[in-house]
N, C-alpha and C positions, 0 to 999 in steps of 0.2 A: 764260828758264826759271829758276824758283827753285831754288836749290841745296838739296839734302837734307842737313840737319845730320848729322854723323857718328853722333851718338847715336841717330838714327832709322833708320839704315841696317840692313838685315838682316845676319845673320852670314854670313861668307864660306862658300862651298859646302863646302870641305874640313872646316871646323869643324862645320857642321851635319851633314855626313855622319858624322863621327866620333862626335858626340853621339848621333845616331840609333842607331848600332850599339852604343854603350855602353848605351843604354836597352834595346835588344833583348836583349843578352846578360845584363844584370842581371835583367831580367824572366824570361828563360829559366831562369836558375839558381834564382831564387826559386820558380818553379813546379815545377822538378825536385825541389826539397826538399819543398815542401808537398804536391804531388800525387804525383809519381813515387815518393817515399820515404814521406812521412807517411801517405799514403792507401793506395798500391798495393803497398808492400813486403809487406803482409799476404798477397797472392795467392801469390807464390812460397814464402813461409814456411809457408803453410797445410798443404801435404803433409807438411812436416817435423813440424809440431805434431800432425797426425793420426797419423803413424807412431810418434812417441814416446809417444803417448797422453796428451798434456797437454790435449787437448780432443777433443770428438766433432764429427762433421760438423754436427749440429744446433747445437751451441754455436758452431761456426765461422760458420754462417749468422747467428746472433744477433750475433756480433761485427761481421760485415760490416754488418748492419742498424744497429747502434749507430753505426758510423762514418758511414753515409749519413744517419742521423737527425741526427747532429751537423752534417753538411754542410748539411742543410736548415735547421737552427736557426741556424747561422752566417749563411747567406745571408739569412734573414728578418731577422736582427738588422741586417745591412748595409742591407737595403732600407728599414727603418723608422728606422734611426739614422744619419743623414747626418753622419758625423764629418768635421770640418775637418782632422783630423790623420790622414789616410789612411795616410801613410808610417809614422807611429808604430804604427798598427794592423797594417800589413804586417810591420814588424820584430817586433812582439810575437808575431804569428802564427808567424813563423819560429822564434823562441825556444821557444815552447810546443811546436811540432812536434818540435824536437830533444829536449826533455825527455821528452815522451811516448813517442817512439820508443825512447829509452834505457830508460824506465820499463817498457816491455813486456818487456824482457829481464831486469829486476831483480825485479819483482813477479810472482808466479805464482799468482794467485787469480782465479777467473772474474769476481767482482764488480769487482775492480780493473781487469781487462782491459776489461770493458764500459764503465766510466767513461772509461778512457784512450782507447779507440777513439772514443767519443762526442766527447770534448773534442778529439781529433785532427781529427775531421770539422769541428768548429766552427772550429778554427784554420786548416784548409786552405781553408775558404770565405772567411774574412777575407783570407787571402793572395791567393787567386784574384781576388776582386772588386776589391781595392785595387791589386793588381799590374796586372790587365787594364785597369782604368780609368785608372790613372796612366800606364802605358806607351803605350796607344793615344792618350791625350790628347797626350803629349809628341811622339809620332811624327807626329800630324796637324799640330801646330804647327811641327814641324821640316820639314814638307813631304815626309815619307817614310811615309805611312800603309800603303803596300804591304808594308812590312817587318814588319807586325804578326804575320804567320805565324811569324816566327823566335821570338817570345816563346813561342808555344804548342808549340814543339819541346821545351820543358822537361819536361812530364810524360812524354813518350815516352822522352827520354834517361834520366830517373830510373827509369822502368820497366825499360829495357834494362839499366841498371846493376844493379838488384836481381835481375833475372832471370839475368844472366850470372854474378853472384857466388853465387847460390843453388846452382847445379849443383855447383861445386867444394866448397861447404860441405857438401852432402849426401854427396858422394864422400869427404870427409875425416871424416865421422862427426860433424859439428857438431850440437849441439842448437840448437833454434830460438832460445833465449835468446841464444846467441852471435851469431846472425844479426841479431837486433834491435839488439843493442849495436853491432855493426859498422856497421849502416846509420845508427844515431844519430850515430856518430863521423863518417861520411861527410857526413851532413847538416850537422853542425857546421862541418866544413872548408869546404863549399861556401858556407854562409852567411857565414863570415868573409871569403871572397873578395869578395862583393858588398855587404857591409854598408854601406860608405861611399858606394856608388853612389846609394843612396836618401837624398837630402838633405832635411832639415827646412826649410832656408832657401830660400824661393821665389825669392830673388834671386841664388842662387849655384849652382854645379855644373850639374846637368842640368835644373834647373827652368826652365820657360818660362812667361811671363805669359799669362794667359787673354785671349781675345778678347772684349771686352765686348759687341760687336755680336752675336756668337753667343749669349752668355749671355742677352741680352735676348730674342732671337728664340725661345730655348728655353722662355721662360716663357709663350708664347702658349697660349691655351686650345685644347685638342684638340677636334676635331669628333667627332661620333658615329661616323663611319666610321673615323677614326683610332683611337679607343678600341677599336673592334671588331677592327681589325687588331692592335693591341697584345695584346688578349686571345687571339686565335688564335695569335699568335707565341709567347706564353708557354706555351700548351698544347702546341703543336707542338714547341717546344724541350724541354719537359719529357718528352715521349715518348722522346726520344733517351736520357735517363737510364735508363729502363726497358729500352730495346731492347738496350743493350750490356752491362748490368751483370751479367747471369747468366753470360755467357761470361767477362767480365773477372774475376769473382770466383772461378769454379770451373774455369777452363780447365785448370790443371795436374792437378786431380783428375779431370776428365772424360777428359783425354788418358791419364792413367795407368790408368784403368779400361779404356779402349779398346785400349791398347797395353801390356799388362803385360810387364815385363822389357825394354822398349825404352828406349834412351837419348834418343829424340826428345823426350819430354815436357819435358826440361830446356831445350830450345831454343825451344819455342813461345812462352813468355812474352817472352824477348828479341826474337823476331821481331815480336811484337805491338808492343813498345816502340819498336823501330827503325822500324817502319812508321808509328807515330804521329808520330815526329819527322820522317820523310821526307814524310809527308802535310802536316804543318804547314808545312814549309819550301817544299814545292811550291806551297802555296796563295799564297805571295808572288808567284808568276808569273801569278796570275789577276787580272783587272782589278778594281780597287777600285770602279770606276764601274758595273760590271755589276750585274745583279739578283742579289743574294746569295741570294734565296729559291730561284732555280733551282739554284744551287750546293748549297744545303741539300737540295733534292729529290734530286739525284743522289747526294749523300753518304749519305742515308738508304737509298736503293735499294742502294748498294754494301754498306752494313753488313748489310742484310737478306740479301743474297746470301751474305755471309760467314757469317752465323749458319746459314743453310740448308746451306751446304757441309759444316759440321761434322756435320750430321745425315745427309746423303746419302752422304758419303764419310768415315766415321770411321777414316781411316788417316793415315799420316804426311803424305802429300801434301795430303789434304783439310784436315787441321788447319793445316798451314802456309799454304795458300791462304786458309783462313778467318781466320787471324791477320792476314794481309796485307790482306784486304778489310775487316776490322773495324777495323784500326789506321789505315790511310791516311786515312780521313775523321774519325777520332776527335776530335782537337783542331782539325781544320779546321772541323768543325761549330761548335765553340766560337768560333773566329775569325769565321766568317760570321754567327753569331748575335749576337756582340757588335758587329759592324759594323752589323747591323740595329738594334740598340738605339741606337747613335749616330745612325743616320739618322732614327730616330723621335723621339728626345729631345735630340739635339744635345749641348750641354754638360752637361745634366742627366741624362745617360744612366746614371750609376752606380746610381741606384735601380732603373731598369728592368733593368740587368744583374743586380743582386742578386735581383730578382723572378724573372727567367728562371732564374737559378742555383738558386733555391729550388724552382721547378717541376721542374727537372732532379733535384734532391735527392729530391723525392717519388717520382719514377720509380725512383730507385736504392733507396729504402727498400723499395719493394714487391717488388723482384726476388728477393733472397735468400730471404725466407720462403716466397714462392711456389715457388721452385725446390726447397727442401728438403722442402716439403709434397708436391709432386708426385713427388719422388724416393722418398719413403716410401710413396706410394700406388702408384707404377708400377715402382719399382726402376730408373728411368732418368731422365736429364736431358732426354731427347728432347721430352716434352710441354712443358716450360718453355721450351726453345729454340724450339719452334714458335710459342708465344705471343709470344716476343720478336720473332721475324721478322715475324709478322703486325702487331705494334704498329708496327714501323719502317715497314712499308708504309703504314699509316694516316698516320703522320707525314709521309711523302713526299707523300701525297695532299693533306694540309692545306696544305703549303707551295706545292704546285703550284696549288692552287685560289686561294691568295692572289695569285699572279702574274696570274691572270685577273680576280679580283674587285677587286683594288687595284693596277692597273698603275702602274708608275713613270712620272713625267712624262718626256717625250722630252728628251734632252740637246740643248741648242742649240749650234750650232757657234761 
């Protein structure tokens, strides 16, 4: 038997295990900054801004739309601009997120807020796409792809942080500007912790060399059937963006309208955030080899049930269960969707991830204007929530149909 030279031997298991967890935790913190704070700190701060009169509900809807439009634009830029310096883009996105979050507390003009929320959306898309692509690639090559769910705990933890801190801010009589600045400082601290974990040098730190065989295989020409599946996947994934966004944008406002004078509305957003983190972590226990489209079907059905619960039972228990059912599959959907992108495109999955993220962004863009328009027409969020639930059911149907029309090949023993 020919001896294997030391340079060709794989890393020892403990080393690979430690590297995999460092990748996971770094990605988790990056997404908590870009998504949990950069994007979703707006939701718990919105009631404060409405109460102090710094903006109207209609303007709040436009600020949300500007952010989601920026997220879409950023995802499209990622899809058509394949940067070889993904880590540089990731780091840049984190810096921009910090500056824009602080800027929301310093500048107090509608036009400035619109631009900052738009650019924050662009930055969060860059951080998401390059963090997801980099981390999932590292975990696959380290032999720990099942840990991918840990990365997607980040948005939920960021949401929970902003939600838990907003309640005391309101009780202490803070203005929303103080909240924005506080969240910007937290984002800065978290970014500093993981800054060095993302290395530019492909030969050092956490970087792992690419598998050239997979790279060549991914360049194979797609069949018509494969192209059709990619199209349906992009559409179905985009539906999730619309399905959750109305609740995720206006939840504290909806809860305060339904439960005037109650302390419960301060806890619903943290419940949602913790559910997001719990769902993402729980996803690590599910088989990587299983059909992710079936998992996506179940996740969409769970979110649809969560949206409907907030309509049928507009009380403390109903909202709490709604947050739980909406949050548990929130970033798990992202994990399953990104795994599908890697299955379909292998090493060249980043462009498909970006395209799916762009479709998700389109859904998010449509949600807030529809909600505010229907509220003005009906005086209630119920019609827009019904549309969201119906859309999620359609998405579940699309994914289930894919499992029948494009079955996965049987695994050989």
